[in-house]
TIRO-2110 file (N, C-alpha, C; in Angstrom, 1 decimal):
// TIRO-2110
-15.1, 28.7, -13.1, N, 1, A
-14.0, 29.0, -11.9, CA, 1, A
-12.6, 29.5, -12.8, C, 1, A
-12.1, 30.3, -12.2, N, 2, A
-10.8, 30.7, -12.6, CA, 2, A
-9.8, 29.7, -12.7, C, 2, A
-9.0, 29.8, -13.7, N, 3, A
-8.0, 28.7, -13.9, CA, 3, A
-7.0, 28.8, -12.7, C, 3, A
-6.6, 29.7, -12.3, N, 4, A
-5.7, 29.7, -11.2, CA, 4, A
-6.2, 29.3, -9.8, C, 4, A
-7.7, 29.4, -9.6, N, 5, A
-8.1, 28.7, -8.3, CA, 5, A
-8.2, 27.2, -8.6, C, 5, A
-8.6, 26.8, -9.7, N, 6, A
-8.5, 25.3, -10.0, CA, 6, A
-7.2, 24.8, -9.6, C, 6, A
-6.1, 25.4, -10.0, N, 7, A
-4.7, 25.0, -9.8, CA, 7, A
-4.4, 25.1, -8.2, C, 7, A
-4.6, 26.1, -7.5, N, 8, A
-4.3, 26.3, -6.2, CA, 8, A
-5.2, 25.3, -5.4, C, 8, A
-6.3, 25.0, -5.8, N, 9, A
-7.0, 24.1, -4.9, CA, 9, A
-6.7, 22.6, -5.3, C, 9, A
-6.6, 22.6, -6.5, N, 10, A
-6.0, 21.2, -6.7, CA, 10, A
-4.7, 20.9, -6.2, C, 10, A
-3.9, 21.6, -6.3, N, 11, A
-2.6, 21.4, -5.7, CA, 11, A
-2.3, 21.3, -4.2, C, 11, A
-3.4, 22.2, -3.5, N, 12, A
-3.6, 22.2, -2.0, CA, 12, A
-4.0, 20.8, -1.6, C, 12, A
-5.2, 20.6, -2.3, N, 13, A
-5.9, 19.2, -1.9, CA, 13, A
-4.9, 17.9, -2.2, C, 13, A
-4.1, 18.1, -3.3, N, 14, A
-3.2, 17.0, -3.7, CA, 14, A
-2.0, 16.8, -2.6, C, 14, A
-1.6, 17.9, -2.2, N, 15, A
-0.6, 17.7, -1.3, CA, 15, A
-0.9, 17.3, 0.2, C, 15, A
-2.2, 17.7, 0.4, N, 16, A
-2.9, 17.5, 1.8, CA, 16, A
-3.2, 15.8, 1.7, C, 16, A
-3.6, 15.6, 0.7, N, 17, A
-4.2, 14.1, 0.6, CA, 17, A
-2.9, 13.2, 0.3, C, 17, A
-1.9, 13.7, -0.3, N, 18, A
-0.8, 13.0, -0.4, CA, 18, A
0.1, 12.6, 1.0, C, 18, A
-0.2, 13.8, 1.7, N, 19, A
0.7, 13.9, 3.1, CA, 19, A
-0.1, 12.8, 4.0, C, 19, A
-1.5, 12.9, 3.9, N, 20, A
-2.4, 12.1, 4.7, CA, 20, A
-2.3, 10.6, 4.4, C, 20, A
-2.2, 10.4, 3.1, N, 21, A
-1.9, 9.0, 2.6, CA, 21, A
-0.5, 8.3, 3.1, C, 21, A
0.5, 9.1, 3.0, N, 22, A
1.8, 8.9, 3.3, CA, 22, A
1.8, 8.7, 4.7, C, 22, A
1.2, 9.6, 5.6, N, 23, A
1.3, 9.4, 7.0, CA, 23, A
0.4, 8.0, 7.5, C, 23, A
-0.8, 7.8, 6.7, N, 24, A
-1.3, 6.5, 7.3, CA, 24, A
-0.7, 5.4, 6.8, C, 24, A
0.1, 5.5, 5.7, N, 25, A
0.8, 4.3, 5.3, CA, 25, A
2.2, 4.0, 6.4, C, 25, A
2.6, 5.0, 6.7, N, 26, A
3.9, 5.1, 7.6, CA, 26, A
3.2, 4.6, 9.1, C, 26, A
2.2, 5.1, 9.7, N, 27, A
1.8, 4.7, 10.9, CA, 27, A
1.3, 3.2, 10.7, C, 27, A
0.6, 2.9, 9.8, N, 28, A
0.2, 1.5, 9.6, CA, 28, A
1.2, 0.4, 9.7, C, 28, A
2.3, 0.9, 8.9, N, 29, A
3.4, -0.2, 8.7, CA, 29, A
4.1, 0.1, 10.0, C, 29, A
4.3, 1.1, 10.6, N, 30, A
5.3, 1.1, 11.8, CA, 30, A
4.2, 0.3, 13.2, C, 30, A
3.3, 0.4, 13.0, N, 31, A
2.4, -0.3, 14.2, CA, 31, A
2.3, -1.7, 13.9, C, 31, A
2.4, -2.2, 12.7, N, 32, A
2.7, -3.7, 12.3, CA, 32, A
4.1, -4.1, 12.7, C, 32, A
4.9, -3.2, 12.5, N, 33, A
6.3, -3.6, 12.8, CA, 33, A
6.6, -3.7, 14.4, C, 33, A
6.1, -2.8, 14.9, N, 34, A
6.1, -2.8, 16.5, CA, 34, A
5.2, -4.1, 17.0, C, 34, A
4.4, -4.4, 16.3, N, 35, A
3.7, -5.7, 16.8, CA, 35, A
4.6, -6.7, 16.4, C, 35, A
5.1, -6.9, 15.4, N, 36, A
6.0, -8.0, 15.0, CA, 36, A
7.3, -7.9, 15.9, C, 36, A
7.8, -6.7, 16.3, N, 37, A
8.9, -6.8, 17.4, CA, 37, A
8.6, -7.4, 18.8, C, 37, A
7.4, -7.1, 19.1, N, 38, A
6.8, -7.6, 20.4, CA, 38, A
6.7, -9.1, 20.4, C, 38, A
6.0, -9.5, 19.4, N, 39, A
5.8, -10.9, 19.2, CA, 39, A
7.1, -11.6, 18.9, C, 39, A
8.2, -11.0, 18.3, N, 40, A
9.5, -11.7, 18.2, CA, 40, A
10.2, -11.9, 19.5, C, 40, A
10.0, -10.7, 20.4, N, 41, A
10.4, -10.9, 21.9, CA, 41, A
9.9, -12.0, 22.5, C, 41, A
8.6, -12.2, 22.4, N, 42, A
7.9, -13.4, 23.1, CA, 42, A
8.4, -14.6, 22.6, C, 42, A
8.7, -14.7, 21.4, N, 43, A
9.1, -16.1, 20.7, CA, 43, A
10.5, -16.4, 21.3, C, 43, A
11.4, -15.4, 21.3, N, 44, A
12.7, -15.5, 21.8, CA, 44, A
12.8, -15.9, 23.3, C, 44, A
11.9, -15.2, 24.1, N, 45, A
11.4, -15.6, 25.4, CA, 45, A
11.1, -17.0, 25.5, C, 45, A
10.2, -17.4, 24.9, N, 46, A
9.8, -18.9, 24.8, CA, 46, A
10.9, -19.7, 24.3, C, 46, A
11.8, -19.6, 23.4, N, 47, A
13.1, -20.3, 23.0, CA, 47, A
13.9, -20.3, 24.2, C, 47, A
13.9, -19.3, 24.9, N, 48, A
15.0, -19.4, 26.1, CA, 48, A
14.3, -20.3, 27.3, C, 48, A
13.1, -20.1, 27.6, N, 49, A
12.3, -20.8, 28.6, CA, 49, A
12.0, -22.2, 28.4, C, 49, A
11.6, -22.3, 27.2, N, 50, A
11.3, -24.1, 26.7, CA, 50, A
11.7, -24.3, 25.6, C, 50, A
13.2, -24.5, 25.3, N, 51, A
13.7, -24.7, 24.0, CA, 51, A
13.1, -26.2, 23.5, C, 51, A
12.8, -27.2, 24.2, N, 52, A
12.4, -28.2, 23.7, CA, 52, A
11.1, -28.3, 23.0, C, 52, A
10.2, -27.6, 23.8, N, 53, A
9.0, -27.4, 23.1, CA, 53, A
9.1, -26.6, 21.7, C, 53, A
9.9, -25.7, 21.7, N, 54, A
10.1, -24.7, 20.6, CA, 54, A
10.8, -25.6, 19.4, C, 54, A
11.5, -26.4, 20.0, N, 55, A
12.3, -27.3, 19.0, CA, 55, A
11.3, -28.2, 18.3, C, 55, A
10.5, -28.6, 19.1, N, 56, A
9.3, -29.5, 18.6, CA, 56, A
8.3, -28.9, 17.7, C, 56, A
8.1, -27.6, 18.0, N, 57, A
7.4, -26.8, 17.0, CA, 57, A
7.8, -26.7, 15.6, C, 57, A
9.4, -26.5, 15.7, N, 58, A
10.1, -26.4, 14.3, CA, 58, A
10.0, -27.8, 13.4, C, 58, A
10.3, -28.5, 14.3, N, 59, A
10.1, -29.9, 13.7, CA, 59, A
8.8, -30.1, 13.0, C, 59, A
7.7, -30.0, 13.7, N, 60, A
6.4, -29.9, 13.3, CA, 60, A
6.0, -29.0, 12.0, C, 60, A
6.6, -27.8, 12.1, N, 61, A
6.5, -26.8, 11.0, CA, 61, A
7.4, -27.5, 9.8, C, 61, A
8.4, -27.9, 10.0, N, 62, A
9.3, -28.5, 8.7, CA, 62, A
8.6, -29.8, 8.2, C, 62, A
8.0, -30.4, 9.0, N, 63, A
7.3, -31.7, 8.6, CA, 63, A
6.0, -31.4, 7.8, C, 63, A
5.5, -30.2, 8.0, N, 64, A
4.1, -29.8, 7.6, CA, 64, A
4.5, -29.3, 6.1, C, 64, A
5.7, -28.6, 5.9, N, 65, A
6.1, -28.4, 4.7, CA, 65, A
6.6, -29.3, 3.8, C, 65, A
6.7, -30.5, 4.2, N, 66, A
7.0, -31.5, 3.3, CA, 66, A
8.4, -31.8, 3.2, C, 66, A
9.2, -31.3, 4.3, N, 67, A
10.6, -31.8, 4.5, CA, 67, A
10.7, -33.4, 4.7, C, 67, A
11.5, -34.0, 3.9, N, 68, A
11.6, -35.5, 4.1, CA, 68, A
11.9, -35.9, 5.4, C, 68, A
11.4, -37.1, 6.0, N, 69, A
11.8, -37.6, 7.5, CA, 69, A
13.3, -37.6, 7.7, C, 69, A
14.0, -38.3, 6.9, N, 70, A
15.4, -38.5, 7.0, CA, 70, A
16.0, -37.0, 7.3, C, 70, A
15.7, -35.8, 6.9, N, 71, A
16.5, -34.6, 6.8, CA, 71, A
15.8, -33.6, 8.1, C, 71, A
14.7, -34.1, 8.6, N, 72, A
13.8, -33.4, 9.5, CA, 72, A
14.9, -33.0, 10.8, C, 72, A
15.5, -34.1, 11.4, N, 73, A
16.4, -33.7, 12.4, CA, 73, A
17.6, -32.8, 12.3, C, 73, A
18.3, -32.9, 11.1, N, 74, A
19.2, -32.2, 10.8, CA, 74, A
18.9, -30.8, 10.3, C, 74, A
17.9, -30.6, 9.6, N, 75, A
17.4, -29.2, 9.3, CA, 75, A
17.0, -28.5, 10.7, C, 75, A
16.4, -29.2, 11.5, N, 76, A
15.9, -28.6, 12.9, CA, 76, A
17.1, -28.3, 13.7, C, 76, A
18.1, -29.0, 13.7, N, 77, A
19.3, -28.7, 14.5, CA, 77, A
19.9, -27.6, 13.8, C, 77, A
20.0, -27.5, 12.5, N, 78, A
20.8, -26.3, 11.9, CA, 78, A
19.9, -25.1, 12.2, C, 78, A
18.6, -25.0, 12.2, N, 79, A
17.8, -23.9, 12.6, CA, 79, A
18.1, -23.4, 13.9, C, 79, A
17.9, -24.4, 14.9, N, 80, A
18.0, -24.0, 16.2, CA, 80, A
19.4, -23.7, 16.9, C, 80, A
20.4, -24.0, 16.0, N, 81, A
21.7, -23.6, 16.5, CA, 81, A
21.9, -22.2, 16.1, C, 81, A
21.0, -21.5, 15.5, N, 82, A
21.1, -19.9, 15.4, CA, 82, A
19.8, -19.2, 15.9, C, 82, A
20.1, -18.6, 17.0, N, 83, A
18.7, -18.2, 17.8, CA, 83, A
18.0, -17.3, 16.8, C, 83, A
18.8, -16.3, 16.0, N, 84, A
17.8, -15.4, 15.3, CA, 84, A
17.1, -15.8, 14.2, C, 84, A
17.7, -17.0, 13.6, N, 85, A
17.1, -17.7, 12.5, CA, 85, A
15.8, -18.5, 13.1, C, 85, A
16.1, -19.2, 14.4, N, 86, A
15.1, -19.9, 15.0, CA, 86, A
13.8, -18.9, 15.3, C, 86, A
14.0, -17.8, 15.7, N, 87, A
13.1, -16.9, 16.0, CA, 87, A
12.3, -16.3, 14.8, C, 87, A
13.0, -16.2, 13.7, N, 88, A
12.3, -15.8, 12.5, CA, 88, A
11.5, -16.9, 11.9, C, 88, A
12.1, -18.1, 12.0, N, 89, A
11.2, -19.3, 11.6, CA, 89, A
9.9, -19.4, 12.4, C, 89, A
10.1, -19.2, 13.7, N, 90, A
8.9, -19.4, 14.7, CA, 90, A
7.8, -18.2, 14.3, C, 90, A
8.3, -16.9, 13.9, N, 91, A
7.5, -15.9, 13.5, CA, 91, A
6.8, -16.1, 12.3, C, 91, A
7.4, -16.9, 11.5, N, 92, A
6.5, -17.2, 10.2, CA, 92, A
5.8, -18.5, 10.3, C, 92, A
6.2, -19.4, 11.2, N, 93, A
5.2, -20.5, 11.3, CA, 93, A
4.2, -20.2, 12.3, C, 93, A
4.2, -19.5, 13.3, N, 94, A
3.0, -19.5, 14.2, CA, 94, A
2.3, -17.9, 13.7, C, 94, A
2.8, -16.9, 13.3, N, 95, A
2.2, -15.6, 13.1, CA, 95, A
2.1, -15.2, 11.6, C, 95, A
2.9, -16.1, 10.7, N, 96, A
2.7, -15.6, 9.3, CA, 96, A
3.4, -14.4, 8.9, C, 96, A
4.6, -14.1, 9.8, N, 97, A
5.0, -12.6, 9.7, CA, 97, A
6.6, -12.7, 9.4, C, 97, A
7.0, -12.0, 8.4, N, 98, A
8.3, -11.8, 8.2, CA, 98, A
8.9, -10.5, 8.4, C, 98, A
10.1, -10.2, 8.9, N, 99, A
10.5, -8.9, 9.1, CA, 99, A
10.6, -8.0, 8.0, C, 99, A
11.1, -8.7, 6.7, N, 100, A
10.9, -7.9, 5.6, CA, 100, A
9.8, -7.1, 5.0, C, 100, A
8.8, -7.7, 5.5, N, 101, A
7.3, -7.0, 5.3, CA, 101, A
7.2, -5.7, 5.9, C, 101, A
7.8, -5.3, 7.0, N, 102, A
7.4, -4.3, 7.7, CA, 102, A
8.6, -3.5, 8.2, C, 102, A
9.8, -3.7, 7.8, N, 103, A
11.0, -3.0, 8.3, CA, 103, A
11.4, -1.6, 7.6, C, 103, A
10.6, -1.0, 6.8, N, 104, A
10.8, 0.1, 6.3, CA, 104, A
9.7, 0.9, 5.9, C, 104, A
9.0, 1.5, 7.1, N, 105, A
7.8, 2.3, 6.9, CA, 105, A
8.2, 3.6, 6.4, C, 105, A
9.3, 4.3, 6.6, N, 106, A
9.3, 5.4, 5.9, CA, 106, A
9.4, 5.6, 4.4, C, 106, A
10.3, 4.5, 3.9, N, 107, A
10.4, 4.3, 2.5, CA, 107, A
9.0, 4.1, 1.7, C, 107, A
8.2, 3.3, 2.7, N, 108, A
6.9, 3.0, 2.1, CA, 108, A
6.0, 4.2, 2.0, C, 108, A
6.2, 5.0, 3.0, N, 109, A
5.4, 6.4, 3.1, CA, 109, A
5.8, 7.3, 2.1, C, 109, A
7.0, 7.5, 1.8, N, 110, A
7.7, 8.3, 0.6, CA, 110, A
7.3, 7.8, -0.7, C, 110, A
7.2, 6.5, -1.0, N, 111, A
6.7, 5.9, -2.4, CA, 111, A
5.3, 6.3, -2.3, C, 111, A
4.5, 6.2, -1.3, N, 112, A
3.1, 6.5, -1.1, CA, 112, A
2.9, 7.8, -1.7, C, 112, A
3.6, 8.9, -1.1, N, 113, A
3.5, 10.3, -1.3, CA, 113, A
3.7, 10.5, -2.7, C, 113, A
4.9, 9.9, -3.3, N, 114, A
5.3, 10.5, -4.7, CA, 114, A
4.4, 9.8, -5.7, C, 114, A
4.0, 8.6, -5.5, N, 115, A
2.8, 8.0, -6.3, CA, 115, A
1.7, 8.8, -6.6, C, 115, A
1.1, 9.0, -5.1, N, 116, A
-0.1, 10.1, -5.1, CA, 116, A
0.0, 11.2, -5.8, C, 116, A
1.5, 12.2, -5.6, N, 117, A
1.6, 13.3, -6.2, CA, 117, A
1.5, 13.2, -7.6, C, 117, A
2.5, 12.3, -8.2, N, 118, A
2.5, 12.0, -9.5, CA, 118, A
1.2, 11.8, -10.3, C, 118, A
0.5, 10.7, -9.8, N, 119, A
-0.7, 10.3, -10.5, CA, 119, A
-1.8, 11.5, -10.1, C, 119, A
-2.0, 12.0, -9.2, N, 120, A
-2.9, 13.0, -8.8, CA, 120, A
-2.6, 14.3, -9.3, C, 120, A
-1.3, 14.7, -9.9, N, 121, A
-1.2, 15.8, -10.7, CA, 121, A
-1.5, 16.0, -12.1, C, 121, A
-1.7, 14.7, -12.7, N, 122, A
-2.1, 14.5, -14.0, CA, 122, A
-3.3, 15.1, -14.4, C, 122, A
-4.3, 15.2, -13.8, N, 123, A
-5.6, 15.9, -14.1, CA, 123, A
-5.3, 17.4, -14.1, C, 123, A
-4.4, 17.9, -13.3, N, 124, A
-4.2, 19.6, -13.1, CA, 124, A
-3.5, 20.0, -14.5, C, 124, A
-2.9, 19.0, -15.3, N, 125, A
-2.0, 19.4, -16.3, CA, 125, A
-2.9, 20.4, -17.2, C, 125, A
-4.1, 20.0, -17.6, N, 126, A
-4.9, 20.9, -18.6, CA, 126, A
-5.3, 22.0, -18.2, C, 126, A
-5.0, 22.5, -16.7, N, 127, A
-5.4, 23.6, -16.2, CA, 127, A
-3.9, 24.4, -16.1, C, 127, A
-2.6, 23.7, -15.7, N, 128, A
-1.8, 24.5, -15.8, CA, 128, A
-0.9, 24.8, -17.1, C, 128, A
-1.3, 24.1, -18.0, N, 129, A
-0.8, 24.3, -19.3, CA, 129, A
-1.8, 25.3, -20.2, C, 129, A
-1.5, 26.1, -21.0, N, 130, A
-2.6, 27.0, -21.5, CA, 130, A
-3.4, 26.4, -22.7, C, 130, A
-4.3, 25.5, -22.4, N, 131, A
-5.1, 24.9, -23.1, CA, 131, A
-6.4, 25.8, -23.4, C, 131, A
-7.2, 25.7, -24.3, N, 132, A
-8.5, 26.4, -24.5, CA, 132, A
-9.4, 26.0, -23.3, C, 132, A
-10.1, 27.1, -23.0, N, 133, A
-11.0, 26.9, -21.8, CA, 133, A
-12.0, 25.8, -21.9, C, 133, A
-12.5, 25.6, -23.2, N, 134, A
-13.6, 24.7, -23.5, CA, 134, A
-12.9, 23.2, -23.2, C, 134, A
-11.7, 23.1, -23.6, N, 135, A
-10.9, 21.8, -23.6, CA, 135, A
-10.3, 21.4, -22.4, C, 135, A
-10.2, 22.4, -21.1, N, 136, A
-9.5, 21.8, -20.1, CA, 136, A
-10.2, 20.8, -19.2, C, 136, A
-11.6, 20.9, -19.4, N, 137, A
-12.3, 19.9, -18.5, CA, 137, A
-12.1, 18.3, -19.1, C, 137, A
-12.5, 18.5, -20.6, N, 138, A
-12.6, 17.1, -21.1, CA, 138, A
-11.0, 16.5, -21.1, C, 138, A
-10.0, 17.5, -21.4, N, 139, A
-8.6, 17.0, -21.2, CA, 139, A
-8.2, 16.4, -19.8, C, 139, A
-8.7, 17.0, -18.7, N, 140, A
-8.7, 16.8, -17.4, CA, 140, A
-9.3, 15.4, -17.3, C, 140, A
-10.4, 15.1, -17.8, N, 141, A
-11.0, 13.7, -17.7, CA, 141, A
-10.5, 12.6, -18.4, C, 141, A
-9.9, 13.1, -19.7, N, 142, A
-9.2, 11.9, -20.5, CA, 142, A
-7.8, 11.8, -19.8, C, 142, A
-7.1, 12.7, -19.3, N, 143, A
-5.8, 12.4, -18.4, CA, 143, A
-6.3, 11.6, -17.2, C, 143, A
-7.2, 11.8, -16.6, N, 144, A
-7.5, 11.2, -15.2, CA, 144, A
-7.8, 9.5, -15.8, C, 144, A
-8.5, 9.3, -16.9, N, 145, A
-9.0, 8.1, -17.0, CA, 145, A
-7.4, 7.5, -17.6, C, 145, A
-6.7, 7.8, -18.2, N, 146, A
-5.6, 7.4, -18.8, CA, 146, A
-4.5, 7.2, -17.6, C, 146, A
-4.4, 7.9, -16.8, N, 147, A
-3.4, 7.7, -15.5, CA, 147, A
-4.1, 6.6, -14.6, C, 147, A
-5.4, 6.6, -14.6, N, 148, A
-5.9, 5.4, -13.9, CA, 148, A
-5.8, 4.1, -14.5, C, 148, A
-5.7, 4.2, -15.7, N, 149, A
-5.5, 2.9, -16.6, CA, 149, A
-3.9, 2.5, -16.6, C, 149, A
-3.1, 3.3, -16.6, N, 150, A
-1.6, 3.1, -16.4, CA, 150, A
-1.5, 2.5, -15.0, C, 150, A
-1.8, 3.3, -14.1, N, 151, A
-1.8, 2.6, -12.6, CA, 151, A
-2.5, 1.2, -12.4, C, 151, A
-3.8, 0.9, -13.0, N, 152, A
-4.3, -0.2, -12.9, CA, 152, A
-3.5, -1.3, -13.6, C, 152, A
-2.8, -0.9, -14.7, N, 153, A
-2.1, -1.8, -15.6, CA, 153, A
-0.7, -2.3, -14.9, C, 153, A
-0.2, -1.3, -14.2, N, 154, A
1.0, -1.5, -13.5, CA, 154, A
0.7, -2.5, -12.4, C, 154, A
-0.3, -2.2, -11.5, N, 155, A
-0.9, -3.1, -10.6, CA, 155, A
-0.9, -4.5, -11.2, C, 155, A
-1.6, -4.7, -12.2, N, 156, A
-1.7, -6.1, -12.6, CA, 156, A
-0.5, -6.8, -13.1, C, 156, A
0.4, -5.9, -13.5, N, 157, A
1.8, -6.5, -14.1, CA, 157, A
2.7, -7.1, -12.8, C, 157, A
2.4, -6.1, -11.7, N, 158, A
3.3, -6.5, -10.6, CA, 158, A
2.9, -7.4, -9.8, C, 158, A
1.4, -7.5, -9.7, N, 159, A
0.9, -8.6, -8.9, CA, 159, A
0.7, -9.8, -9.9, C, 159, A
1.0, -9.8, -11.1, N, 160, A
0.8, -11.0, -12.1, CA, 160, A
-0.8, -11.6, -12.0, C, 160, A
-1.7, -10.7, -12.0, N, 161, A
-3.1, -10.8, -12.4, CA, 161, A
-3.4, -10.6, -13.7, C, 161, A
-4.5, -10.9, -14.3, N, 162, A
-5.0, -10.8, -15.5, CA, 162, A
-4.9, -9.1, -15.9, C, 162, A
-4.3, -8.8, -17.1, N, 163, A
-4.1, -7.5, -17.3, CA, 163, A
-5.4, -6.5, -17.4, C, 163, A
-6.4, -7.0, -17.6, N, 164, A
-7.5, -6.0, -17.7, CA, 164, A
-8.3, -5.9, -16.3, C, 164, A
-7.9, -6.8, -15.4, N, 165, A
-8.5, -6.6, -14.0, CA, 165, A
-8.0, -5.5, -13.4, C, 165, A
-6.8, -5.2, -13.2, N, 166, A
-6.2, -4.1, -12.4, CA, 166, A
-6.8, -2.7, -12.9, C, 166, A
-6.7, -2.5, -14.2, N, 167, A
-7.3, -1.3, -14.9, CA, 167, A
-8.8, -1.1, -14.6, C, 167, A
-9.4, -2.2, -14.8, N, 168, A
-11.1, -1.9, -14.4, CA, 168, A
-11.3, -1.7, -13.1, C, 168, A
-10.5, -2.3, -12.2, N, 169, A
-10.9, -1.9, -10.7, CA, 169, A
-10.4, -0.7, -10.4, C, 169, A
-9.3, -0.4, -10.8, N, 170, A
-8.8, 0.9, -10.2, CA, 170, A
-9.6, 2.1, -11.1, C, 170, A
-9.9, 2.1, -12.4, N, 171, A
-10.9, 2.8, -13.0, CA, 171, A
-12.2, 3.1, -12.5, C, 171, A
-12.7, 1.8, -11.9, N, 172, A
-14.1, 1.7, -11.3, CA, 172, A
-14.2, 2.7, -10.1, C, 172, A
-13.1, 2.4, -9.3, N, 173, A
-13.0, 3.2, -8.0, CA, 173, A
-12.8, 4.7, -8.1, C, 173, A
-11.9, 4.9, -9.3, N, 174, A
-11.6, 6.5, -9.5, CA, 174, A
-12.7, 7.0, -10.0, C, 174, A
-13.6, 6.1, -10.9, N, 175, A
-14.7, 6.9, -11.4, CA, 175, A
-15.8, 7.2, -10.3, C, 175, A
-15.9, 6.4, -9.4, N, 176, A
-17.0, 6.4, -8.3, CA, 176, A
-16.5, 7.7, -7.4, C, 176, A
-15.2, 7.7, -7.2, N, 177, A
-14.7, 9.0, -6.3, CA, 177, A
-14.9, 10.3, -7.1, C, 177, A
-14.7, 10.2, -8.4, N, 178, A
-14.7, 11.3, -9.2, CA, 178, A
-16.4, 11.8, -9.2, C, 178, A
-17.2, 10.9, -9.5, N, 179, A
-18.7, 11.2, -9.5, CA, 179, A
-19.1, 11.7, -8.1, C, 179, A
-18.6, 11.4, -7.1, N, 180, A
-19.0, 11.6, -5.5, CA, 180, A
-18.3, 13.0, -5.4, C, 180, A
-17.2, 13.3, -5.9, N, 181, A
-16.6, 14.8, -5.8, CA, 181, A
-17.5, 15.6, -6.8, C, 181, A
-17.7, 15.2, -7.7, N, 182, A
-18.5, 16.1, -8.7, CA, 182, A
-19.8, 16.5, -8.3, C, 182, A
-20.4, 15.5, -7.7, N, 183, A
-21.9, 15.5, -7.1, CA, 183, A
-21.9, 16.5, -6.0, C, 183, A
-20.9, 16.4, -5.1, N, 184, A
-20.8, 17.3, -4.0, CA, 184, A
-20.5, 18.6, -4.5, C, 184, A
-19.7, 18.7, -5.6, N, 185, A
-19.4, 20.2, -6.0, CA, 185, A
-20.5, 20.8, -6.4, C, 185, A
-21.4, 20.0, -7.2, N, 186, A
-22.6, 20.8, -7.8, CA, 186, A
-23.7, 21.1, -6.7, C, 186, A
-23.6, 20.2, -5.8, N, 187, A
-24.7, 20.4, -4.6, CA, 187, A
-24.5, 21.7, -3.9, C, 187, A
-23.0, 21.6, -3.6, N, 188, A
-22.7, 22.9, -2.8, CA, 188, A
-22.8, 24.2, -3.5, C, 188, A
-22.6, 23.9, -5.0, N, 189, A
-22.7, 25.2, -5.7, CA, 189, A
-24.2, 25.7, -5.7, C, 189, A
-25.0, 24.8, -5.8, N, 190, A
-26.4, 24.9, -5.7, CA, 190, A
-27.0, 25.6, -4.4, C, 190, A
-26.5, 25.0, -3.4, N, 191, A
-26.8, 25.5, -1.9, CA, 191, A
-26.2, 26.9, -1.8, C, 191, A
-25.1, 27.1, -2.1, N, 192, A
-24.4, 28.4, -1.8, CA, 192, A
-24.7, 29.3, -2.9, C, 192, A
-25.1, 29.0, -4.2, N, 193, A
-25.5, 30.0, -5.1, CA, 193, A
-24.6, 30.5, -5.9, C, 193, A
-23.4, 29.7, -5.9, N, 194, A
-22.2, 30.4, -6.7, CA, 194, A
-22.0, 29.9, -8.1, C, 194, A
-21.9, 30.6, -9.1, N, 195, A
-21.7, 30.2, -10.3, CA, 195, A
-20.2, 29.9, -10.5, C, 195, A
-20.0, 28.5, -10.8, N, 196, A
-18.4, 28.1, -11.0, CA, 196, A
-18.2, 28.1, -12.5, C, 196, A
END
């Protein structure tokens, strides 16, 4: 297959997939944030309608977290003196949801797109730069493995898991995806009868 075709198809696929992943990330986080806002409105309504019941729930939550008995009343009164804080604590205790997890869907989408574009463009380098024809594909494979390793290692560091776990998982998933794509390409080549 001519070099320019690989570059054009690779970049088109990269941008389309990156945009799709970013859109999915944005919509997913925005939907979760919309759900968070709806539940928070309900919590604020419950606070307004049944403050004593909601106060008792805060007290029980703090007690379950190990707050000493002598400090329970004072902490509860401090929390319920601020309705926004009260609603935040209720969201966390009843739904396990915190605003900070959902309130930046656009930033999340942008990071997703940029990460996908950066790591996804690495295998194309061997076709963009003037490497020998016989070396392009092996270099693309090596570059892909290296980028997946770095991505997995970064994940392991960020999530503070074993350093070998992230790279193995991401390289395994990447290898599976590459094998599927390669297999589909070979099958289509044989069906269509085009020499690539």
